[in-house]
Backbone as ProteinMPNN parsed JSONL, in Angstrom:
{"seq_chain_A": "MSSNNAAVVEIAQTAGKFTSSIVLHSENKYIDVKSILGLFTTLISTHSYELHVHGPDAVEAKTAMSEVFAKHGLNVSIASE", "coords_chain_A": {"N_chain_A": [[49.585, -70.775, -9.393], [49.434, -72.099, -6.833], [47.608, -72.071, -5.467], [45.427, -73.693, -6.562], [47.279, -75.875, -5.813], [46.933, -76.233, -3.442], [44.211, -76.533, -3.058], [43.965, -78.968, -4.482], [45.112, -80.422, -2.509], [43.919, -80.092, 0.091], [41.9, -80.791, -0.99], [41.428, -83.723, -1.654], [42.535, -84.649, 0.806], [40.106, -84.088, 2.65], [38.147, -85.901, 1.208], [39.091, -88.288, 1.998], [39.19, -88.803, 5.018], [36.685, -90.198, 4.552], [34.9, -93.307, 3.96], [32.975, -93.703, 1.866], [32.302, -93.527, -1.365], [33.752, -91.477, -3.5], [33.344, -89.5, -6.324], [34.53, -87.273, -8.414], [33.185, -86.128, -11.717], [33.556, -84.13, -14.921], [33.175, -83.239, -17.863], [33.756, -85.559, -19.942], [35.196, -86.96, -18.233], [35.772, -89.178, -15.057], [36.939, -88.902, -12.008], [38.508, -90.223, -8.969], [38.362, -88.488, -5.972], [39.968, -89.031, -4.283], [42.241, -89.284, -4.901], [44.961, -87.611, -5.461], [47.006, -86.957, -7.631], [44.83, -87.054, -9.881], [43.388, -85.392, -9.334], [44.708, -83.259, -9.64], [45.395, -83.378, -12.207], [42.93, -82.665, -13.421], [41.059, -80.849, -12.189], [40.137, -77.555, -12.526], [39.803, -73.698, -11.64], [37.444, -72.541, -13.429], [35.406, -74.516, -14.403], [32.908, -76.642, -14.43], [31.685, -79.316, -11.999], [30.313, -82.255, -11.181], [29.58, -83.494, -8.397], [29.648, -87.375, -7.263], [28.639, -89.358, -4.441], [28.605, -92.386, -2.876], [28.22, -94.653, 0.002], [28.463, -95.397, 3.176], [29.057, -93.099, 4.71], [28.213, -91.156, 3.305], [26.099, -89.131, 3.313], [27.77, -87.323, 5.505], [29.549, -86.988, 4.27], [29.169, -85.702, 1.737], [28.529, -83.249, 2.816], [30.897, -82.071, 3.986], [32.518, -82.26, 1.556], [31.628, -80.094, -0.094], [31.532, -78.149, 1.464], [34.376, -77.595, 1.381], [35.2, -77.8, -1.484], [33.777, -74.852, -1.87], [34.778, -73.219, -0.194], [37.295, -72.773, -1.696], [36.518, -71.869, -4.007], [35.881, -73.202, -6.007], [32.76, -74.608, -8.251], [31.071, -76.606, -8.019], [28.261, -79.447, -7.956], [26.132, -81.818, -6.3], [25.578, -84.823, -7.25], [22.729, -86.238, -7.044], [20.538, -88.939, -5.956]], "CA_chain_A": [[49.122, -72.275, -8.965], [50.067, -72.612, -5.512], [46.357, -71.935, -4.52], [44.892, -74.738, -7.084], [47.964, -76.972, -5.661], [46.048, -76.489, -1.495], [42.927, -76.659, -3.089], [43.374, -80.477, -4.383], [45.539, -81.448, -1.446], [42.959, -80.326, 1.216], [40.044, -81.884, -1.313], [41.663, -85.186, -1.288], [42.939, -85.098, 2.096], [39.15, -84.285, 3.277], [37.594, -86.922, 1.059], [40.004, -89.418, 2.878], [38.252, -89.468, 5.729], [34.982, -91.02, 4.484], [34.635, -94.541, 3.795], [32.113, -93.549, 1.068], [33.302, -93.354, -2.468], [33.885, -89.929, -3.812], [33.726, -88.836, -7.57], [34.26, -85.97, -9.848], [32.365, -86.028, -12.878], [33.588, -82.89, -14.955], [33.192, -83.543, -18.911], [33.813, -86.985, -20.028], [36.125, -87.631, -17.186], [35.524, -89.266, -14.111], [38.306, -88.747, -11.245], [38.581, -90.531, -7.849], [38.587, -87.544, -5.339], [41.129, -89.146, -3.199], [43.511, -89.29, -5.945], [45.702, -86.584, -5.58], [47.258, -86.692, -9.297], [43.88, -87.335, -10.694], [42.813, -84.19, -8.781], [45.878, -82.775, -10.462], [45.104, -83.553, -13.885], [41.362, -82.143, -13.85], [41.024, -79.305, -11.339], [40.529, -76.156, -12.92], [38.706, -73.364, -11.223], [36.759, -71.992, -14.254], [35.184, -75.149, -14.714], [31.591, -77.03, -13.193], [31.98, -79.978, -11.927], [29.391, -82.7, -10.629], [30.283, -84.891, -7.327], [28.786, -88.384, -7.129], [28.743, -90.069, -3.334], [27.97, -93.54, -2.315], [28.652, -95.161, 0.592], [27.672, -95.377, 4.92], [29.252, -91.58, 5.479], [27.829, -90.377, 2.209], [25.745, -87.272, 4.076], [28.45, -86.416, 6.023], [31.348, -87.021, 2.965], [28.483, -84.382, 0.966], [28.605, -81.698, 3.589], [32.458, -81.677, 3.62], [33.11, -82.069, 0.389], [30.223, -79.063, -0.76], [32.77, -77.237, 1.952], [35.984, -77.589, 0.901], [35.244, -76.938, -2.841], [33.389, -73.58, -1.718], [36.026, -72.537, 0.464], [38.342, -72.616, -2.448], [35.949, -71.409, -5.143], [35.186, -74.118, -6.794], [31.99, -75.29, -8.397], [30.701, -78.339, -7.897], [26.806, -79.773, -7.63], [25.758, -83.559, -5.705], [24.813, -85.587, -8.025], [21.431, -86.789, -7.151], [21.052, -90.486, -6.576]], "C_chain_A": [[49.038, -72.854, -7.477], [48.381, -72.891, -4.824], [45.621, -73.156, -4.977], [45.741, -75.738, -6.244], [47.165, -77.216, -3.847], [45.011, -77.222, -1.976], [43.032, -78.84, -2.767], [44.138, -81.145, -3.266], [44.444, -81.541, -0.009], [41.622, -81.057, 0.556], [40.376, -83.37, -0.842], [42.317, -85.663, 0.03], [41.106, -84.899, 3.108], [38.092, -85.617, 2.86], [38.394, -88.336, 1.94], [39.501, -89.898, 3.861], [36.924, -89.957, 6.036], [35.451, -92.315, 3.555], [34.186, -94.634, 1.962], [33.04, -93.093, -0.328], [32.902, -92.024, -3.086], [34.15, -89.973, -5.077], [33.77, -88.103, -8.606], [34.124, -85.974, -10.689], [32.984, -84.362, -13.655], [34.081, -83.29, -16.857], [33.389, -84.653, -19.339], [34.747, -87.505, -19.235], [35.516, -87.833, -15.741], [36.578, -89.925, -13.037], [37.769, -89.52, -9.5], [38.999, -89.136, -7.012], [39.607, -87.643, -4.679], [42.385, -89.377, -3.633], [44.063, -88.109, -6.392], [46.41, -86.12, -7.194], [46.127, -86.769, -10.237], [43.18, -86.017, -10.418], [43.76, -82.88, -10.11], [45.429, -82.039, -11.936], [43.87, -82.864, -14.267], [40.676, -81.178, -13.302], [41.258, -78.148, -12.163], [39.362, -75.097, -12.624], [37.447, -72.564, -12.444], [35.622, -73.122, -14.909], [33.522, -75.886, -13.938], [31.985, -78.697, -13.15], [30.692, -80.998, -11.323], [29.774, -84.58, -9.553], [29.533, -85.902, -6.933], [29.817, -89.004, -5.669], [28.185, -90.908, -3.359], [28.783, -93.959, -1.216], [27.558, -94.677, 2.048], [27.609, -93.953, 4.996], [29.036, -91.056, 4.336], [27.023, -88.904, 2.285], [26.37, -86.457, 4.687], [29.692, -86.324, 4.759], [30.444, -85.762, 1.968], [29.018, -83.553, 1.485], [30.173, -81.59, 3.564], [33.084, -81.187, 2.778], [32.649, -80.787, -0.715], [31.856, -77.793, -0.413], [33.76, -76.864, 1.766], [35.96, -77.137, -0.378], [34.537, -75.578, -2.555], [34.395, -73.154, -1.255], [36.863, -72.217, -0.574], [37.689, -71.985, -4.468], [36.012, -71.801, -5.99], [33.982, -74.625, -6.992], [31.547, -76.17, -8.784], [29.089, -78.303, -6.957], [27.077, -81.427, -7.092], [24.707, -83.885, -6.4], [23.839, -86.129, -7.462], [21.354, -88.326, -7.291], [20.038, -91.224, -6.944]], "O_chain_A": [[48.598, -73.958, -7.158], [48.076, -73.692, -3.941], [45.11, -73.822, -4.077], [45.025, -76.642, -5.813], [46.977, -78.303, -3.301], [44.762, -78.35, -1.55], [42.66, -79.616, -1.887], [43.902, -82.328, -3.024], [44.196, -82.52, 0.694], [40.693, -81.634, 1.121], [39.813, -84.023, 0.038], [42.581, -86.839, 0.281], [40.953, -85.545, 4.145], [37.415, -86.239, 3.679], [37.734, -89.277, 2.382], [39.256, -91.101, 3.955], [36.277, -90.107, 7.072], [36.236, -92.247, 2.609], [34.744, -95.288, 1.081], [34.122, -92.507, -0.34], [31.737, -91.627, -3.105], [35.244, -90.486, -5.311], [33.103, -88.277, -9.626], [35.231, -85.75, -11.18], [32.845, -83.386, -12.918], [35.252, -83.589, -17.092], [32.645, -85.161, -18.5], [35.174, -88.615, -19.553], [34.868, -86.931, -15.21], [36.992, -91.083, -13.091], [36.671, -89.241, -9.019], [40.047, -88.628, -7.411], [40.271, -86.652, -4.374], [43.392, -89.614, -2.965], [43.782, -87.589, -7.471], [46.238, -85.018, -7.716], [46.389, -86.559, -11.421], [42.41, -85.572, -11.269], [43.421, -82.082, -10.983], [45.245, -80.932, -12.444], [43.76, -82.476, -15.43], [39.723, -80.656, -13.881], [42.388, -77.775, -12.48], [38.228, -75.271, -13.07], [36.512, -71.998, -11.878], [34.952, -72.725, -15.862], [33.183, -75.451, -12.838], [32.504, -79.259, -14.114], [29.839, -80.237, -10.867], [30.004, -85.773, -9.748], [28.61, -85.572, -6.188], [31.041, -89.122, -5.623], [27.053, -90.758, -3.817], [29.991, -93.733, -1.29], [26.511, -94.031, 2.099], [26.546, -93.391, 5.258], [29.879, -90.176, 4.162], [27.213, -87.898, 1.602], [26.105, -85.256, 4.744], [30.563, -85.461, 4.645], [31.156, -84.887, 1.475], [29.95, -82.956, 0.948], [30.536, -80.671, 2.829], [33.868, -80.238, 2.779], [33.149, -80.568, -1.818], [32.641, -77.137, -1.097], [34.095, -75.702, 1.995], [36.61, -76.119, -0.616], [34.952, -74.89, -3.488], [35.103, -72.56, -2.068], [37.33, -71.093, -0.385], [38.243, -71.823, -5.555], [36.195, -71.121, -6.999], [33.65, -75.285, -6.007], [31.618, -76.56, -9.949], [28.749, -77.668, -5.958], [28.047, -82.102, -7.437], [23.519, -83.565, -6.371], [24.389, -87.193, -7.178], [21.818, -88.971, -8.232], [20.228, -92.35, -7.405]]}, "name": "protein", "num_of_chains": 1, "seq": "MSSNNAAVVEIAQTAGKFTSSIVLHSENKYIDVKSILGLFTTLISTHSYELHVHGPDAVEAKTAMSEVFAKHGLNVSIASE"}
C-alpha cells in the first residue's frame, strides 16, 4: 500500500502544478486528480483509467500526467477532445 500512497501523492502534486482541469474517469466515477482523498478511494493498479484534461496548459499537463501514471505502473489513456 505504501507504493500506492506514493503514487497518489505524486499524482496529486503533479496535477496541482497546472491550472487545467484534470479529471480521472474509471468505471462510473469521475475524480478530480488534484484531490488526494478522491485518488485514495479510486486508484487501484489493476484498473485502467481515462484522463480528461482541459485548460490553458493542457498539453503540458497531459505529458506530465502520462509520465507520472506510467512511473507508478498505472494504465491511463488520455481522452481525445
